Structures are given as C-alpha cells and as structure tokens.
N, C-alpha and C positions, 0 to 999 in steps of 0.2 A: 673168166678172168676179167677184171676191170683194168682199163688202161687210162693213161692221161690223155687229155685232149690234144688236138693238133691245131696250130695257128695257121694263118693265111699263107705262110711261106712253107708249109709242110713240116715244120719243126715240132717235135713232140715236147709238150710241157713236162717239167719235172726231171729233165735229163740234160746232160752235157751235149751240145749240138755244134755243128760246124756249118756255116753258110758263107759262100763267097770268100773262103779262106780265113774267115773270122771264127774263132771259137767262142761260143756263147754258153754261159753257165746258167741253165734254166732249172737247176736242181731245187731251188727254193720257189720257183714260179710254177706252181702245180695246177693253177686254175686257168681255164680258157675264158676270155672275156670278149664279147662281141662289142666292137667299138660303136657301131651305129644300130641301135635296136630297131630303127625304122626299116632296115633291110630284112628284118625277120618277120615282117607283116605278111609276106608272101612265102609260102612253103618252098617254092622253086628257087628263092634267093638264098636259103639257108646254107647250102654248100659253098656259096660264093661270098657270103658276108665276111667283111674284114674282121679278123680276130687276132688277139695277142695273148701270150701267157702272162699271168700276173700272180703275185703272191696271195693277194686278197682281192676279192671283188669289191668295187666301191660301195661305200655305205649309202644310206638314204641321203639324197641331196639336201644340203643345208643352206643353200642360197636363199636369201630373203629379198634380194633386189635383182633386177635385170638391167644390164648384163651381169652375169655371174663372173667374178674374177677370183674365186677361191681355187687355188691350185688343186686341191683334193677332188674337186668336182669335174676334173678333166682327165681323160686317159688318152695317151698319145700312142701312135705306132712306135715300134722300137726306134730309138734315135738313129741308129746306123742305117735304117731303112726308111726313114721319114720322107714324106713327099716334099715338094717345093725345094729340093736341093738343100735342105737344112743341115745335113751332116757336115760337121766341121765348123759351123757358124756359132755354136754355143760352147763356151769353155766349161770343162768340168762335168760334162754329162756322159754317163757310161753308155756304151753301144746298145745295151738292151734296156735302158731306162725307158719307162712309159709315163713318167711323171715330170715332165719338163715344161709344163704350161707357163709357170712363173718365169722361167729363164727365156722364154720367147721374146720378152721385152728387151733383152740384152743383145739381140741380133743387130749388127751394125746396119745403118741406113744403106739402102740399095735402090737402084733404078727399078721402077715398076715394070714388070713384064706386060705383054699385051693382055694376057688373061687377067692379071691383077688390075690393070687399068679398066678392063671391061667390068669386072666385079665391083670395083669402086664406083663406077658410073651407075651400075645397077643398084647398089646400096644407097647412093646419093639420091636416087629417084624415089626412094621409099618415103621420105619425109618424116622419118622417125627421129625424135630428138636425141635419144641416146646414141643412135647410129651416127648421126651427124656430128655429135660431140666427139665420139670415138675417132671418126675420120679426121676431124680437125686436129686432133692430137697425134695422129699416127701417119698422116699422109701430107706431104708438102710438094705440090707440083707433081713431078714425075718420080718422086722419091717416096719410098715406103720405109717406115721404121719397124722395129721389132714388134711394137704394139699392134701393127696391122695383122700380124699372125695371130695375136690374141683375139682381135676382133673377129676375124674369119672363123676362128674356132668356136664362136658362139653358134654357128650354123652347121649342123651335122653334115659332114662330107665336104665342107667348103674350106676348112682350115686344116692345119697339120694335126691338131688335137680334136677330141670329140667330147662334147659336154655330157655329163651324167644327169639327165633330166628325169629319169625314172628309177624307182627302187630296183636294185639287183638282188638276185638270190642264188645261193649255191644250189646247183642241180647236179645230180649224179656224183655226189661227194663220196669219197671212199669211206 
C-alpha cells in the first residue's frame, strides 16, 4: 500500500491534520517537498531534512538574474510554523501557506536581533554589489525591513523561505 509523505512536523500529506490546536487541511497538499536540497547530499541527513506538504512541486527555476525575486521560485515553511517569529506579521496569509515570499516585503520595520545584526555584518563583508544594494534598501541602522527577509531567503537555510535553484521531480507518485 502506498502512503502519502510526512513533513518535518510529523503531519501526513493529503489528510486533515491537527497541530498545536490548529486544524490544517492538507487534503490538496499531497506531495512532500524538501526545502533545502543541500541537506539531501548526505544520506544520514535525509530523515532530518526540512520538508513540507505542497500541492505541486516547484517547476524548473526561471530566474534569469540574481538575486531571484520571483515568488514562484521560493518555497517557505508553513506560515503558522515559520522561523523568525514571522507568524502574525503578514496579513492575509493562511496558516499552511508555503508561498509567501512576495509578502515578506510587507513585514513592518523592526529592530534587528543579535543574530540578524551578525548576519548583516557577515553579508556586508562579502563585497558583492547586489548584496550591498539589497542591504542598503532593507537595513537602516539597527532596523530591518521586510525586504531583509527576502534577502536572507536567497541563501538556503538563512531566511524564512528557500530558493528553488534546481529542477524538482515527482518521485513515488501514486
């Protein structure tokens, strides 16, 4: 018997689920998608790799410039369970939405945390023009804008969303 995949939170894709008192309807989300394919390079990481349930796996990346800012080229963890305490900061995003990269820009300005300040310093030291331009537009003193979250999403595992840099394929389809 074939079964649906399971995400990082132990929730079965393709079924109605409950987590932390929230009912999440995954009936249309039948595919398991690994957010960071780099985690799959070592077999020992596969059980621990971050994954979510999605309706369709992302298509072949279509970004022609870097940094990529095309919403479809990013997959995010479920909004209700997103890192960086994002939940509640973006209006109109459903709890199980995994496509909210565009809406990251709408996050209100906030004081940078110590981790964010350290990452900003790390990025500033790279001397890469597009990174410097992005930082100039999204960081002001000790304040970060929503665009900061879009910038960090360019680097797998550093932002709230993950870029789709490689082709994905359906595997173990029913």
